[in-house]
N, CA and C of each residue as an Amber inpcrd file, in Angstrom:
protein
   207
  66.1240000 113.5670000  26.3640000  67.1080000 113.5250000  25.3110000
  66.5290000 114.0930000  24.0120000  65.3000000 113.7190000  23.6950000
  64.6680000 114.2050000  22.4700000  64.5730000 115.7300000  22.4910000
  64.2900000 116.2840000  23.6600000  64.1770000 117.7410000  23.7810000
  65.5010000 118.4320000  23.4740000  66.6140000 117.8370000  23.9020000
  67.9310000 118.4110000  23.6080000  68.2070000 118.4410000  22.1140000
  67.8930000 117.3440000  21.4460000  68.1210000 117.2670000  20.0010000
  67.1810000 118.2250000  19.2810000  65.9340000 118.2700000  19.7240000
  64.9460000 119.1470000  19.0900000  65.3470000 120.6190000  19.2300000
  65.8820000 120.9690000  20.3820000  66.3040000 122.3490000  20.6440000
  67.4400000 122.7820000  19.7150000  68.3880000 121.8690000  19.4600000
  69.5640000 122.2240000  18.6530000  69.4280000 121.8420000  17.1910000
  68.3840000 121.1100000  16.8260000  68.1130000 120.6230000  15.4560000
  69.0370000 119.4830000  15.0410000  70.3210000 119.5600000  15.3560000
  71.2550000 118.4780000  15.0700000  72.4640000 118.6110000  15.9720000
  73.0690000 117.4720000  16.3040000  74.3080000 117.4470000  17.0680000
  74.9510000 116.0800000  16.9260000  76.1580000 115.9440000  17.4490000
  76.8580000 114.6620000  17.3530000  76.6070000 113.8570000  18.6240000
  76.8830000 112.5670000  18.5430000  76.6890000 111.7150000  19.7110000
  77.6330000 112.1100000  20.8490000  78.8220000 112.6040000  20.5220000
  79.7600000 113.0560000  21.5570000  79.1900000 114.2470000  22.3340000
  78.6230000 115.2060000  21.6170000  78.0280000 116.3810000  22.2640000
  76.8600000 115.9670000  23.1520000  76.0410000 115.0680000  22.6500000
  74.8800000 114.6120000  23.4110000  75.3080000 113.8270000  24.6440000
  76.2830000 112.9560000  24.4980000  76.7600000 112.1680000  25.6390000
  77.3930000 113.0570000  26.7060000  78.1320000 114.0750000  26.2860000
  78.7350000 115.0100000  27.2480000  77.6540000 115.6840000  28.0850000
  76.5860000 116.1100000  27.4380000  75.4890000 116.7610000  28.1430000
  74.7700000 115.7750000  29.0530000  74.4990000 114.5830000  28.5570000
  73.7370000 113.6010000  29.3270000  74.5430000 112.9360000  30.4310000
  75.8580000 112.8690000  30.2770000  76.6760000 112.2220000  31.3060000
  76.6340000 112.9900000  32.6210000  76.3250000 114.2740000  32.5590000
  76.1620000 115.0670000  33.7840000  74.9670000 114.5640000  34.5900000
  74.0060000 113.9690000  33.9030000  72.8260000 113.4160000  34.5620000
  72.9620000 111.9400000  34.8870000  74.1290000 111.3540000  34.6200000
  74.3820000 109.9700000  34.9740000  74.1170000 108.9590000  33.8780000
  73.9080000 109.3920000  32.6400000  73.6690000 108.4780000  31.5310000
  74.9830000 107.8920000  31.0250000  74.9280000 106.6370000  30.6030000
  76.0980000 105.9780000  30.0270000  75.9320000 105.8810000  28.5130000
  76.9830000 105.4630000  27.8280000  76.9460000 105.3000000  26.3780000
  75.9410000 104.2190000  25.9910000  75.7880000 103.1990000  26.8240000
  74.8410000 102.1240000  26.5270000  73.4030000 102.6250000  26.5860000
  73.1070000 103.4610000  27.5680000  71.7620000 104.0410000  27.6740000
  71.4990000 105.0020000  26.5200000  72.5230000 105.7390000  26.1170000
  72.3910000 106.6510000  24.9800000  72.0850000 105.8640000  23.7050000
  72.8350000 104.8040000  23.4560000  72.6140000 103.9980000  22.2550000
  71.2190000 103.3930000  22.2310000  70.7400000 102.9030000  23.3630000
  69.3990000 102.3170000  23.4500000  68.3390000 103.3670000  23.1520000
  68.4820000 104.5420000  23.7530000  67.5090000 105.6140000  23.5390000
  67.5260000 106.0930000  22.0890000  68.7120000 106.2170000  21.4880000
  68.8090000 106.6360000  20.0920000  68.1430000 105.6180000  19.1760000
  68.3470000 104.3390000  19.4470000  67.7280000 103.2960000  18.6390000
  66.2070000 103.3640000  18.7520000  65.6990000 103.5220000  19.9590000
  64.2490000 103.6050000  20.1680000  63.6560000 104.8110000  19.4390000
  64.2990000 105.9720000  19.5560000  63.7950000 107.1740000  18.8960000
  63.8790000 107.0630000  17.3790000  64.9090000 106.3810000  16.8810000
  65.0330000 106.2110000  15.4310000  63.9600000 105.2500000  14.9060000
  63.6730000 104.1970000  15.6440000  62.6220000 103.2580000  15.2490000
  61.2680000 103.9570000  15.2220000  61.0330000 104.8540000  16.1690000
  59.7750000 105.6020000  16.2150000  59.6890000 106.6700000  15.1340000
  60.7920000 106.9220000  14.4240000  60.8020000 107.8960000  13.3450000
  60.9290000 109.3340000  13.8220000  61.4020000 109.5300000  15.0410000
  61.5180000 110.8690000  15.6070000  62.8600000 111.5190000  15.3020000
  63.9090000 110.6900000  15.1480000  65.2440000 111.2030000  14.8540000
  65.8620000 110.3880000  13.7280000  66.9360000 110.9340000  13.1770000
  67.7320000 110.2340000  12.1750000  69.1700000 110.2210000  12.6730000
  69.7980000 109.0600000  12.6200000  71.1880000 108.9180000  13.0660000
  72.0070000 108.4510000  11.8780000  73.0580000 109.2230000  11.5420000
  73.9350000 108.8920000  10.4130000  75.3820000 108.9280000  10.8680000
  76.1850000 108.0450000  10.3140000  77.6200000 108.0570000  10.5890000
  78.2590000 109.1540000   9.7460000  79.0590000 110.0220000  10.3690000
  79.7690000 111.0730000   9.6470000  81.2830000 110.8510000   9.6800000
  81.7290000 109.9860000  10.5610000  83.1340000 109.5990000  10.6500000
  83.1610000 108.2030000  11.2650000  84.3420000 107.6420000  11.3550000
  84.4540000 106.2750000  11.8540000  83.8540000 106.1210000  13.2480000
  84.0240000 107.1020000  14.0850000  83.5580000 107.0070000  15.4680000
  82.6030000 108.1450000  15.8470000  81.9630000 108.7710000  14.8630000
  81.1040000 109.9180000  15.1590000  79.7950000 109.7990000  14.3920000
  78.6900000 110.0530000  15.1110000  77.3610000 110.0000000  14.4960000
  76.6910000 111.3650000  14.5910000  75.9090000 111.6940000  13.5740000
  75.1430000 112.9390000  13.5530000  73.6870000 112.5820000  13.8400000
  73.1120000 113.2670000  14.8010000  71.7370000 113.0120000  15.2220000
  70.9110000 114.2260000  14.8330000  69.8290000 113.9900000  14.0930000
  68.9790000 115.0760000  13.6080000  67.5180000 114.7730000  13.9090000
  66.7470000 115.8190000  14.0630000  65.2980000 115.6960000  14.2110000
  64.7040000 115.4140000  12.8410000  63.7450000 114.5170000  12.7890000
  63.0330000 114.2380000  11.5400000  61.8510000 115.1950000  11.4740000
  61.8520000 116.0210000  10.4510000  60.7550000 116.9700000  10.2610000
  59.5350000 116.2220000   9.7520000  58.3730000 116.6540000  10.1680000
  57.1280000 116.0230000   9.7260000  56.9690000 116.2170000   8.2300000
  56.6850000 115.1690000   7.5540000  56.5030000 115.2430000   6.1070000
  55.1610000 115.8810000   5.7800000  55.1230000 116.5810000   4.6970000
  53.8690000 117.1930000   4.2580000  52.9020000 116.1020000   3.8070000
  51.6440000 116.3910000   3.9270000  50.6210000 115.4430000   3.4930000
  50.7070000 115.2570000   1.9820000  50.4570000 114.0520000   1.5090000
  50.5170000 113.8190000   0.0570000  49.4620000 114.6480000  -0.6720000
  49.8080000 115.1010000  -1.8400000  48.9110000 115.9270000  -2.6390000
  48.0620000 115.0120000  -3.5100000  46.7530000 115.2290000  -3.4760000
  45.8540000 114.4450000  -4.3310000  45.3760000 115.3130000  -5.4620000
  45.4760000 114.7920000  -6.6370000  45.0530000 115.5250000  -7.8150000
  43.6780000 115.0180000  -8.2700000  42.8150000 115.9450000  -8.6390000
  41.4930000 115.5640000  -9.1370000  41.6270000 115.0010000 -10.5510000
  40.8630000 114.0050000 -10.8260000  40.9240000 113.3860000 -12.1580000
  39.8380000 113.9120000 -13.0480000
């Protein structure tokens, strides 16, 4: 699932479920996997409509800049 999101950079939960349902995944398995990936900081899930979520890859943050004193 992470590879699908990474490949497209962002998509909706409906698009992802349509793709994954061909492999036998249910909405409950999708929600569990999305929660796990979000907790790990790999993806970001935001509500964009009442029944639609946008799933995005979290880009690695740049290292903090240290200034010499």
